[in-house]
N, CA, C and O of each residue as an XYZ file, in Angstrom:
800
protein
N       0.885     -0.604      0.223
C       0.064     -0.088     -0.063
C       1.032      1.305      0.098
O       1.948      1.514      0.893
N       0.648      1.899     -0.630
C       1.232      3.735     -0.799
C       1.329      4.369      0.046
O       0.311      4.735      0.633
N       2.937      4.881      0.584
C       2.655      5.900      1.992
C       3.577      7.078      1.361
O       4.405      7.254      0.468
N       3.105      7.562      2.086
C       4.297      9.369      2.538
C       5.193      9.455      2.924
O       5.261      9.313      4.145
N       6.679      9.791      2.033
C       7.140      9.781      2.627
C       8.167     10.951      2.950
O       9.058     11.407      2.233
N       8.115     10.999      3.125
C       9.317     12.484      4.484
C      11.066     12.038      4.590
O      11.651     10.962      4.462
N      11.567     13.560      4.909
C      13.408     14.186      4.818
C      12.826     14.859      6.128
O      12.094     15.846      6.054
N      13.093     14.430      7.017
C      13.434     15.220      8.346
C      14.102     15.909      8.633
O      14.929     15.042      8.350
N      15.014     17.179      9.149
C      16.540     17.507      8.866
C      17.198     18.766      9.843
O      17.760     19.804      9.494
N      16.877     18.214     11.263
C      17.711     19.219     12.399
C      18.996     19.330     11.762
O      19.629     18.591     11.008
N      19.247     20.679     12.374
C      20.849     21.701     12.455
C      21.273     21.982     13.878
O      20.750     22.630     14.784
N      21.973     21.546     13.817
C      22.381     22.594     15.400
C      22.400     24.349     15.448
O      22.230     25.138     14.519
N      22.606     24.548     16.543
C      22.281     26.004     17.549
C      21.498     27.125     16.499
O      21.703     28.306     16.220
N      20.181     25.779     15.944
C      19.911     26.002     14.485
C      18.080     28.160     15.427
O      17.021     28.286     16.041
N      19.372     29.168     14.608
C      18.629     30.074     13.972
C      17.448     30.096     13.047
O      17.060     29.208     12.288
N      16.810     31.647     13.328
C      15.524     30.950     11.879
C      16.009     32.644     11.390
O      15.075     33.409     11.148
N      16.401     32.791     11.353
C      17.558     33.376     11.105
C      18.631     32.601      9.221
O      18.844     32.949      8.060
N      18.819     31.863      9.831
C      19.244     31.054      9.146
C      18.572     30.167      8.430
O      18.910     29.497      7.455
N      17.422     30.250      9.121
C      16.750     29.012      7.613
C      16.545     29.140      5.574
O      16.346     28.365      4.639
N      16.748     30.568      5.781
C      16.649     30.641      4.189
C      17.916     29.745      3.705
O      17.821     28.675      3.105
N      19.083     30.375      4.073
C      19.865     29.967      3.800
C      19.622     28.052      3.681
O      19.689     27.367      2.661
N      19.348     27.619      5.046
C      19.652     26.092      5.003
C      18.750     25.655      3.721
O      18.745     24.657      3.000
N      18.056     26.751      3.764
C      16.837     25.519      2.588
C      17.444     25.857      0.527
O      17.406     25.245     -0.540
N      17.960     27.287      1.092
C      18.456     26.868     -0.686
C      19.397     25.728     -1.173
O      19.393     25.220     -2.294
N      20.328     25.373      0.040
C      21.202     24.944     -0.109
C      20.621     23.144     -0.132
O      21.289     22.266     -0.677
N      19.197     22.861      0.612
C      19.041     21.867      0.228
C      18.033     21.743     -0.832
O      17.874     20.765     -1.564
N      17.383     22.823     -0.835
C      16.786     22.427     -2.358
C      18.191     22.421     -3.584
O      17.933     21.922     -4.679
N      19.697     23.008     -3.338
C      20.693     22.751     -4.115
C      21.296     21.548     -4.381
O      22.465     21.599     -4.763
N      20.565     20.065     -4.224
C      20.941     19.283     -3.649
C      20.711     17.695     -4.546
O      21.446     16.775     -4.904
N      18.655     18.166     -4.678
C      18.926     18.239     -5.608
C      19.427     18.134     -7.293
O      20.480     18.534     -7.791
N      17.771     17.156     -8.221
C      19.049     16.929     -9.671
C      19.332     18.243    -10.131
O      20.375     18.897    -10.157
N      17.945     18.524    -10.556
C      16.961     20.230    -11.219
C      16.404     20.841    -10.680
O      15.178     20.882    -10.781
N      17.384     21.870     -9.554
C      16.902     22.316     -8.755
C      16.530     23.751     -8.942
O      17.243     24.745     -8.803
N      14.668     23.622     -9.449
C      14.192     25.044    -10.096
C      12.638     25.567     -8.678
O      12.511     24.518     -8.046
N      12.111     26.103     -8.367
C      11.734     26.347     -8.277
C      10.217     26.654     -8.398
O       9.922     27.761     -7.948
N       9.211     25.945     -8.891
C       7.919     26.135     -9.579
C       6.688     26.855     -8.640
O       5.505     27.027     -8.936
N       7.339     27.164     -7.546
C       5.992     27.165     -6.259
C       6.192     27.967     -5.185
O       6.775     27.103     -4.530
N       6.188     29.144     -4.283
C       5.929     29.348     -3.012
C       5.265     29.759     -2.513
O       4.629     30.700     -2.988
N       5.004     29.216     -1.092
C       3.481     29.767     -0.147
C       4.648     30.174      0.998
O       5.831     29.968      1.270
N       3.477     30.890      1.466
C       4.281     30.793      3.136
C       2.523     30.611      4.165
O       1.488     31.203      3.859
N       2.679     29.697      5.285
C       1.586     29.504      5.736
C       1.397     30.072      6.748
O       0.906     29.082      7.292
N       1.326     31.222      7.923
C       0.237     31.160      9.008
C       0.094     30.635     10.248
O      -1.128     30.524     10.348
N       0.710     30.133     11.536
C      -0.066     29.773     12.285
C       0.165     29.167     12.065
O       1.388     29.140     11.928
N      -0.927     27.278     11.567
C      -0.889     26.848     11.203
C      -0.846     25.947      9.704
O      -0.212     26.745      9.014
N      -1.156     24.715      8.762
C      -1.239     23.622      7.756
C      -2.832     24.502      7.267
O      -3.007     24.809      6.087
N      -4.079     24.880      8.545
C      -5.624     25.375      8.251
C      -5.790     26.683      7.792
O      -6.875     27.252      7.673
N      -4.524     27.217      7.499
C      -4.658     29.894      7.341
C      -4.517     28.966      5.987
O      -4.474     27.758      5.753
N      -4.477     30.007      5.334
C      -4.862     30.093      4.317
C      -3.237     31.611      4.121
O      -3.000     32.733      4.568
N      -2.469     30.424      3.021
C      -1.690     32.042      2.463
C      -1.393     32.570      3.319
O      -2.231     32.596      4.221
N       0.080     33.374      3.590
C      -0.213     35.143      3.073
C       1.153     35.026      2.269
O       1.974     35.875      2.616
N       1.399     34.519      1.685
C       1.947     34.664      0.353
C       2.152     33.805     -0.402
O       2.647     32.774      0.053
N       1.908     33.876     -1.581
C       1.620     32.726     -2.603
C       2.843     33.328     -4.494
O       2.972     34.359     -5.154
N       3.507     31.628     -4.557
C       3.944     33.136     -5.861
C       4.151     31.509     -6.622
O       4.805     30.524     -6.279
N       3.017     31.865     -8.105
C       3.354     30.331     -9.354
C       4.242     30.484     -9.820
O       4.069     31.294    -10.731
N       5.713     30.011     -9.724
C       6.617     30.968    -11.123
C       6.361     30.132    -12.213
O       7.410     30.165    -12.856
N       5.408     29.249    -12.912
C       5.426     28.879    -14.238
C       4.016     29.272    -14.403
O       3.369     28.443    -15.043
N       3.529     30.037    -14.108
C       2.676     30.391    -14.803
C       2.329     31.729    -15.623
O       2.413     32.834    -15.087
N       1.822     31.504    -17.344
C       2.371     33.010    -17.653
C       3.081     32.843    -17.773
O       3.999     33.524    -17.316
N       3.351     31.136    -18.942
C       4.797     30.610    -19.162
C       6.400     31.829    -18.976
O       7.235     32.382    -19.691
N       5.959     31.673    -17.266
C       7.536     32.174    -16.652
C       7.943     30.306    -16.035
O       7.540     29.205    -15.658
N       9.103     31.254    -16.376
C      10.450     30.320    -15.911
C      10.384     29.501    -15.053
O       9.167     29.316    -15.019
N      11.171     28.306    -13.684
C      10.622     28.786    -13.116
C      11.649     28.863    -12.023
O      12.672     28.336    -12.459
N      11.832     29.304    -10.745
C      12.633     30.686    -10.726
C      14.383     29.211     -9.712
O      14.490     28.016     -9.438
N      14.975     30.094     -9.633
C      15.929     30.009     -9.119
C      16.103     30.193     -6.973
O      15.816     31.249     -6.408
N      16.493     29.205     -6.376
C      16.389     28.373     -5.326
C      16.120     30.139     -4.612
O      15.149     30.721     -4.130
N      17.615     30.520     -4.894
C      17.874     31.955     -4.276
C      17.052     32.837     -4.239
O      16.888     33.774     -3.457
N      16.348     32.396     -5.426
C      15.288     33.310     -5.370
C      14.178     33.659     -5.419
O      13.868     34.833     -5.622
N      13.029     32.361     -5.176
C      12.237     31.541     -4.923
C      11.827     32.340     -2.731
O      10.956     32.872     -2.043
N      13.530     31.713     -2.679
C      13.460     31.421     -1.160
C      14.042     32.520     -0.530
O      13.800     32.583      0.675
N      14.899     33.607     -1.103
C      14.455     35.237     -0.434
C      13.310     35.825     -1.514
O      13.926     36.368     -2.431
N      11.912     35.905     -1.720
C      11.139     36.501     -2.355
C      10.153     35.461     -0.595
O       9.435     36.441     -0.400
N      10.010     35.145     -0.236
C       8.827     34.175      0.327
C       9.375     34.280      1.793
O       8.574     34.176      2.722
N      11.122     34.544      2.112
C      10.855     35.313      2.951
C      12.307     36.575      3.622
O      13.330     36.906      4.221
N      10.840     36.779      2.611
C      11.271     38.493      2.990
C      11.380     39.368      4.142
O      11.971     40.440      4.273
N      10.206     38.209      5.501
C       9.667     38.722      5.796
C       9.669     37.576      6.905
O       8.554     37.054      6.888
N      10.555     36.935      7.940
C      10.945     35.955      8.455
C       9.638     36.561     10.218
O       9.598     37.455     11.065
N       8.679     35.026      9.720
C       8.249     35.172     10.971
C       8.676     33.797     11.672
O       8.947     32.749     11.087
N       8.677     34.027     13.048
C       8.450     32.330     13.490
C       7.487     31.397     13.507
O       7.661     30.208     13.239
N       5.946     32.171     13.977
C       5.168     30.996     13.252
C       4.751     30.541     12.246
O       3.634     30.027     12.185
N       5.752     30.654     11.001
C       4.608     30.238      9.548
C       5.791     30.219      8.933
O       6.720     31.001      8.733
N       5.356     28.520      8.553
C       5.940     28.263      7.812
C       6.024     28.191      5.549
O       5.149     28.215      4.684
N       7.603     28.102      5.516
C       7.804     28.489      4.055
C       8.263     27.147      3.193
O       9.364     26.603      3.290
N       6.945     26.646      2.145
C       6.778     25.910      1.324
C       6.901     26.407      0.433
O       6.463     27.527      0.167
N       8.152     25.004     -0.943
C       8.946     25.760     -2.472
C       8.514     24.337     -2.599
O       8.502     23.419     -1.778
N       8.060     24.426     -4.223
C       7.957     22.728     -4.800
C       8.568     23.043     -6.522
O       8.392     23.705     -7.544
N       9.621     21.700     -5.683
C      10.601     21.888     -6.686
C      10.469     20.142     -7.657
O      10.499     19.000     -7.199
N      10.374     20.467     -8.607
C      10.255     19.404     -9.756
C      11.111     18.317     -9.315
O      12.016     18.458     -8.493
N      10.659     16.748    -10.138
C      11.379     15.547    -10.027
C      12.136     14.491    -10.251
O      12.608     13.753     -9.387
N      12.268     14.399    -11.466
C      11.567     12.971    -12.329
C      12.489     12.124    -11.627
O      13.589     12.232    -11.087
N      11.560     11.175    -11.856
C      11.395      9.431    -12.018
C      10.668      8.700    -12.493
O       9.677      9.058    -13.129
N      11.082      7.226    -12.239
C      10.600      6.748    -14.286
C       9.754      5.878    -12.843
O      10.089      5.472    -11.730
N       8.575      5.913    -13.633
C       7.137      5.618    -13.041
C       7.044      3.936    -14.660
O       7.840      3.696    -15.568
N       6.379      3.581    -14.464
C       5.015      2.085    -14.881
C       4.393      2.409    -16.044
O       3.950      3.335    -15.364
N       3.661      2.657    -17.701
C       2.182      2.411    -17.816
C       2.380      0.570    -17.925
O       3.439     -0.058    -17.948
N       0.866      0.000    -17.982
C       0.845     -1.150    -17.650
C      -0.643     -1.074    -18.665
O      -1.395     -0.158    -18.998
N      -0.601     -2.195    -18.867
C      -2.683     -1.654    -19.480
C      -2.636     -3.176    -19.095
O      -3.435     -3.853    -19.741
N      -1.556     -4.145    -17.803
C      -2.714     -5.443    -17.132
C      -2.407     -6.443    -17.976
O      -2.680     -7.529    -17.464
N      -1.794     -6.560    -19.428
C      -1.918     -7.450    -20.316
C      -0.211     -7.613    -20.821
O       0.526     -8.589    -20.957
N      -0.057     -6.360    -20.981
C       2.249     -6.450    -21.791
C       3.105     -6.000    -20.723
O       2.689     -5.332    -19.776
N       4.700     -6.487    -20.927
C       4.828     -5.837    -19.263
C       4.658     -4.645    -19.982
O       4.445     -4.286    -21.140
N       4.917     -3.924    -18.312
C       5.893     -2.310    -18.285
C       6.139     -1.702    -19.023
O       7.352     -1.846    -19.174
N       5.524     -0.517    -20.181
C       6.543      0.736    -20.884
C       7.442      1.972    -19.460
O       7.067      3.143    -19.527
N       8.150      1.750    -18.711
C       8.374      3.256    -18.653
C       9.164      4.759    -19.073
O      10.129      5.335    -19.574
N       7.953      4.820    -18.453
C       8.716      6.891    -18.925
C       8.742      7.607    -17.599
O       8.058      7.480    -16.584
N      10.014      8.612    -18.011
C      10.087      9.770    -17.395
C       9.307     10.567    -16.533
O       9.259     11.618    -17.172
N       8.518     10.795    -15.260
C       7.382     12.102    -14.703
C       7.343     12.481    -13.769
O       7.426     11.686    -12.834
N       7.183     14.005    -13.483
C       7.746     14.878    -12.817
C       6.540     14.366    -12.039
O       5.455     13.901    -12.389
N       7.125     14.621    -10.824
C       6.631     14.493     -8.883
C       6.775     15.602     -8.619
O       7.168     16.463     -9.406
N       6.489     15.761     -7.496
C       6.902     17.789     -7.034
C       7.524     17.315     -5.561
O       6.505     16.839     -5.060
N       8.385     17.181     -4.737
C       8.655     17.796     -3.817
C       8.592     18.720     -3.899
O       8.517     19.552     -4.803
N       8.643     18.660     -1.800
C       7.774     19.657     -1.517
C       8.289     20.047     -0.089
O       7.633     19.825      0.929
N       9.846     20.804     -0.106
C      10.182     21.681      1.261
C       9.628     22.651      1.485
O       9.020     23.571      0.938
N      10.098     22.118      2.870
C       9.256     22.932      3.962
C      10.455     23.406      5.254
O      10.906     22.500      5.955
N      10.771     24.406      5.422
C      11.140     24.947      6.572
C      10.487     25.725      7.767
O      10.305     26.940      7.701
N      10.239     25.189      8.551
C       9.483     25.651     10.280
C      10.364     26.480     11.050
O      11.585     26.633     11.035
N       8.998     27.208     12.046
C       9.332     28.025     11.922
C       9.971     27.776     12.984
O      10.853     26.947     12.760
N       9.904     28.371     14.858
C      10.401     27.381     15.970
C       8.758     27.620     16.639
O       8.417     26.863     17.549
N       7.844     28.622     16.181
C       5.901     28.459     17.140
C       5.787     28.005     16.137
O       4.904     27.398     16.744
N       5.751     27.408     14.518
C       4.566     26.854     13.513
C       4.158     25.975     14.145
O       5.007     25.271     14.692
N       2.792     25.656     14.332
C       1.419     24.774     14.375
C       2.618     24.086     16.090
O       3.350     23.097     16.098
N       2.374     25.019     17.188
C       2.560     24.477     18.207
C       4.182     23.209     18.102
O       4.611     22.106     18.443
N       4.540     24.683     17.236
C       6.435     24.096     17.882
C       6.684     22.354     17.388
O       7.461     21.539     17.886
N       5.548     22.142     16.040
C       5.935     20.931     15.203
C       7.080     20.014     14.699
O       7.239     18.810     14.501
N       8.330     21.988     14.503
C       9.402     20.992     13.590
C      10.371     19.814     15.125
O      11.174     18.885     15.049
N       9.875     20.357     16.021
C      10.561     18.757     16.728
C      10.633     18.078     16.039
O      11.684     17.735     15.498
N       9.409     17.593     15.791
C       8.560     16.059     15.090
C       9.166     16.246     14.011
O       9.846     15.297     13.620
N       9.145     17.301     13.300
C       9.118     17.099     11.936
C      10.249     17.586     11.291
O      10.484     17.319     10.112
N      11.209     18.520     12.218
C      12.362     19.087     11.766
C      12.159     20.610     11.164
O      11.112     21.078     10.717
N      13.846     21.459     11.308
C      13.234     22.599     10.790
C      13.424     22.550      9.323
O      12.728     23.457      8.866
N      14.013     21.945      8.393
C      13.419     21.861      7.424
C      12.868     19.823      7.842
O      13.339     18.907      8.515
N      10.894     20.164      6.374
C      11.320     18.516      5.563
C      10.216     18.597      4.822
O       9.016     18.872      4.861
N      11.675     18.018      3.670
C      11.327     17.439      2.633
C       9.780     16.446      2.521
O       9.489     15.468      3.211
N       9.115     16.971      1.618
C       8.282     15.268      1.806
C       8.058     15.469      0.155
O       7.625     16.487     -0.385
N       8.548     13.989     -0.621
C       9.033     13.308     -1.431
C       7.799     12.646     -1.891
O       7.816     11.787     -2.772
N       6.326     13.195     -1.070
C       5.426     12.378     -1.933
C       5.206     10.843     -1.569
O       5.897     10.490     -0.613
N       4.734     10.266     -1.890
C       4.052      8.740     -1.780
C       5.681      7.532     -2.810
O       6.117      7.380     -3.951
N       5.958      7.006     -1.362
C       7.245      5.328     -1.783
C       6.651      5.171     -3.008
O       7.609      5.557     -3.679
N       5.260      4.727     -4.347
C       5.677      3.778     -4.865
C       6.401      3.800     -5.946
O       6.375      2.763     -6.610
N       7.096      4.735     -6.362
C       8.027      4.452     -7.464
C       9.740      3.432     -6.686
O      10.681      2.675     -6.926
N       9.186      4.065     -5.912
C      10.589      3.079     -5.601
C      10.577      1.824     -4.629
O      11.549      1.158     -4.271
N       9.446      1.687     -4.342
C       8.471      0.182     -4.545
C       8.482     -0.427     -5.851
O       9.114     -1.267     -6.494
N       7.585      0.298     -5.955
C       6.582     -0.328     -6.589
C       5.831     -1.932     -6.800
O       5.966     -2.812     -7.650
N       5.154     -1.817     -5.801
C       4.775     -2.788     -5.117
C       3.518     -3.583     -6.479
O       3.703     -4.800     -6.494
N       2.879     -3.335     -7.067
C       1.430     -2.944     -7.726
C       1.492     -3.748     -9.506
O       0.723     -4.375    -10.234
N       3.061     -3.183     -9.550
C       3.294     -3.926    -11.203
C       5.215     -5.674    -10.871
O       6.343     -5.587    -10.385
N       4.507     -6.683    -11.425
C       4.767     -7.349    -11.207
C       6.330     -6.735    -12.235
O       6.226     -6.324    -13.391
N       7.694     -6.820    -11.446
C       8.664     -6.917    -12.702
C       9.855     -7.681    -12.832
O      10.490     -8.090    -11.860
N      10.286     -7.955    -14.464
C      10.716     -8.426    -14.700
C      12.435     -7.995    -14.429
O      12.856     -6.947    -13.941
N      13.006     -8.846    -14.784
C      14.519     -8.714    -14.878
C      15.128     -7.473    -15.721
O      16.123     -6.817    -15.413
N      14.164     -7.276    -17.043
C      14.426     -5.771    -17.458
C      13.956     -4.006    -16.758
O      14.179     -2.804    -16.618
N      13.302     -4.985    -16.580
C      12.289     -4.093    -15.668
C      12.874     -2.880    -14.144
O      12.552     -1.714    -13.915
N      13.821     -3.837    -13.377
C      14.600     -3.588    -12.417
C      15.384     -2.219    -12.573
O      15.225     -1.079    -12.136
N      16.389     -2.911    -13.471
C      16.729     -0.565    -13.693
C      16.250      0.848    -13.738
O      16.787      1.940    -13.927
N      14.559      0.254    -13.396
C      14.358      1.369    -13.272
C      14.169      1.666    -11.547
O      14.658      2.314    -10.621
N      13.067      0.667    -11.877
C      13.279      0.437     -9.812
C      14.730      1.130     -9.452
O      14.745      2.309     -9.100
N      15.643      0.562     -9.526
C      17.243      0.457     -8.545
C      17.280      2.438     -9.274
O      17.722      3.150     -8.372
N      17.013      3.099    -10.279
C      17.674      4.559    -11.033
C      16.515      5.308     -9.630
O      16.890      6.292     -8.991
N      15.410      4.760     -9.418
C      15.041      5.356     -8.337
C      15.093      5.374     -6.893
O      14.715      6.062     -5.945
N      15.824      4.155     -7.184
C      15.687      4.418     -5.494
C      17.463      4.923     -4.890
O      17.883      5.159     -3.758
N      18.302      4.931     -6.569
C      19.783      5.682     -6.457
C      19.886      7.208     -6.640
O      20.719      8.079     -6.390
N      18.748      7.141     -7.150
C      18.768      9.278     -7.170
C      17.631      9.127     -6.005
O      16.750      9.902     -6.376
N      17.293      8.646     -5.036
C      16.279      9.357     -3.949
C      17.399      9.373     -2.783
O      17.387     10.373     -2.066
N      18.461      8.282     -2.485
C      20.081      7.960     -2.149
C      21.015      8.595     -2.217
O      21.831      8.807     -1.319
N      21.018      8.980     -3.284
C      21.575     10.626     -3.799
C      21.605     11.737     -3.114
O      22.366     12.194     -2.261
N      20.238     12.254     -3.852
C      20.789     12.655     -2.139
C      20.615     12.984     -1.325
O      21.169     14.023     -0.964
N      19.556     12.175     -0.344
C      19.471     11.656      0.930
C      21.706     12.035      1.626
O      22.126     12.747      2.537
N      22.254     11.380      0.885
C      23.692     11.175      0.940
C      24.358     13.494      0.223
O      25.298     14.165      0.649
N      23.648     13.739     -0.513
C      24.016     14.761     -0.750
C      24.286     16.248      0.232
O      25.036     17.218      0.349
N      22.419     15.246      1.108
C      21.773     16.762      2.028
C      23.381     16.293      3.342
O      24.299     16.953      3.828
N      23.047     15.208      3.406
C      24.028     15.072      5.113
C      25.269     15.939      4.625
O      25.303     16.897      5.397
N      26.369     16.057      3.646
C      27.549     15.930      3.779
C      27.385     17.570      3.015
O      28.317     18.232      2.558
N      26.527     17.798      3.034
C      26.360     19.187      1.617
C      26.131     21.029      2.776
O      26.731     22.103      2.800
N      24.560     20.236      3.763
C      24.181     21.136      4.215
C      24.237     21.713      5.642
O      23.634     22.681      6.105
N      25.360     20.638      6.381
C      25.264     20.593      8.151
C      24.556     20.624      9.359
O      24.477     21.229     10.428
N      23.810     19.191      8.354
C      22.412     18.803      9.681
C      23.378     17.519     10.369
O      24.209     16.672     10.040
N      22.369     18.214     11.973
C      22.693     17.644     12.636
C      22.533     15.972     13.134
O      23.177     15.008     13.548
N      21.016     16.484     12.712
C      19.919     15.202     12.955
C      19.934     15.133     11.458
O      20.124     16.021     10.627
N      19.518     12.982     11.234
C      17.840     14.289      9.826
C      17.277     12.474     10.377
O      17.365     11.984     11.503
N      16.671     11.786      8.984
C      15.149     11.223      9.077
C      13.934     10.728      8.231
O      12.749     11.046      8.121
N      14.956      9.604      7.566
C      13.434      9.040      6.182
C      12.567      9.159      6.828
O      13.059      9.197      7.956
N      10.882      9.310      6.974
C      10.093      8.051      7.660
C       9.124      8.462      6.334
O       9.036      9.244      5.387
N       8.227      6.908      7.254
C       7.140      7.381      6.638
C       6.011      7.394      7.220
O       5.894      6.650      8.194
N       4.676      8.359      6.748
C       3.193      8.920      7.488
C       2.907      7.145      8.791
O       2.487      6.972      9.936
N       3.512      6.149      7.538
C       2.745      4.815      8.275
C       3.809      3.874      9.309
O       3.714      2.748      9.797
N       4.887      4.989      9.365
C       6.132      4.961     11.049
C       6.894      3.350     10.173
O       7.902      2.908     10.725
N       6.379      2.579      8.882
C       6.810      1.988      8.719
C       8.387      2.362      8.292
O       8.887      3.480      8.173
N       9.086      0.855      8.074
C      10.462      1.619      7.473
C      10.813      1.367      6.577
O      11.514      0.357      6.501
N      10.570      2.022      5.579
C      11.398      2.445      4.595
C      12.167      1.876      3.535
O      12.156      1.745      2.311
N      12.956      1.547      4.726
C      14.369      0.753      4.122
C      14.695     -0.510      4.699
O      15.647     -1.263      4.494
N      13.854     -0.578      5.350
C      12.915     -2.131      5.226
C      12.104     -2.470      4.108
O      12.454     -3.486      3.507
N      11.356     -2.015      3.790
C      10.506     -2.518      2.937
C      11.450     -2.109      0.734
O      11.524     -2.530     -0.421
N      11.756     -1.330      1.425
C      12.880     -1.832      0.088
C      13.331     -3.203      0.522
O      12.581     -4.169      0.663
N      14.392     -3.190      0.683
C      15.083     -4.581      1.531
C      14.318     -5.900      0.786
O      14.500     -6.743     -0.093
N      13.417     -5.491      1.703
C      12.009     -6.664      0.830
C      11.450     -6.883     -0.321
O      10.778     -7.817     -0.758
N      11.940     -5.568     -0.899
C      11.489     -5.802     -1.977
C      12.650     -5.208     -3.441
O      12.207     -4.910     -4.550
N      13.418     -5.181     -3.243
C      15.102     -5.981     -3.575
C      15.001     -7.103     -3.601
O      15.074     -7.771     -4.632
N      14.778     -7.624     -2.274
C      15.492     -9.311     -2.264
C      14.041    -10.177     -2.475
O      13.848    -11.341     -2.123
N      12.951     -9.144     -3.244
C      12.272    -10.000     -4.437
C      12.330    -10.518     -5.541
O      11.776    -11.446     -6.129
N      13.613     -9.264     -5.878
C      13.670     -9.079     -7.752
C      15.050     -9.397     -8.081
O      15.487     -8.978     -9.153
N      15.895    -10.166     -7.214
C      16.790    -11.235     -7.216
C      17.199    -12.516     -6.937
O      18.320    -12.894     -7.279
């Protein structure tokens, strides 16, 4: 069953004033770091955004992280969350149930969120100073598609992208603590191991 996948990051001696720099640094570790939309939410996720910009509207180009973060964080508030949408291409199978799947690269949206210390009753303690919403874990497991030897390469490519991203963040972003987790709290690593064992 598909599960939402998150990557949470905590930084040592974190101050709100360093959030813009950390957001840019994290986004730069994605394969194609361009921002398609940015939003700022006050107090909690139930509120309407106080800032919102869609960079791909009206034939505009996606924005580099530095520009999007500068605009969204012009005024930093301790009770706000700063969300940035970044496209990420992963391989997905298309199948009619009769033939072998045809694999195509499709864009999914990764949401990189910086959490102020007072946003949503201090939810950064559980979610991280920065939380990356990686979407559903489907492209890393493809549980609903029978995979033959030729198909395995595409699942492994997706997994490698995830590993590369998390490794680059750990190496380049000054993170103290990090956690890759799912909404159901099932271990993605264990699910990956079980899936790959089925493939080999």
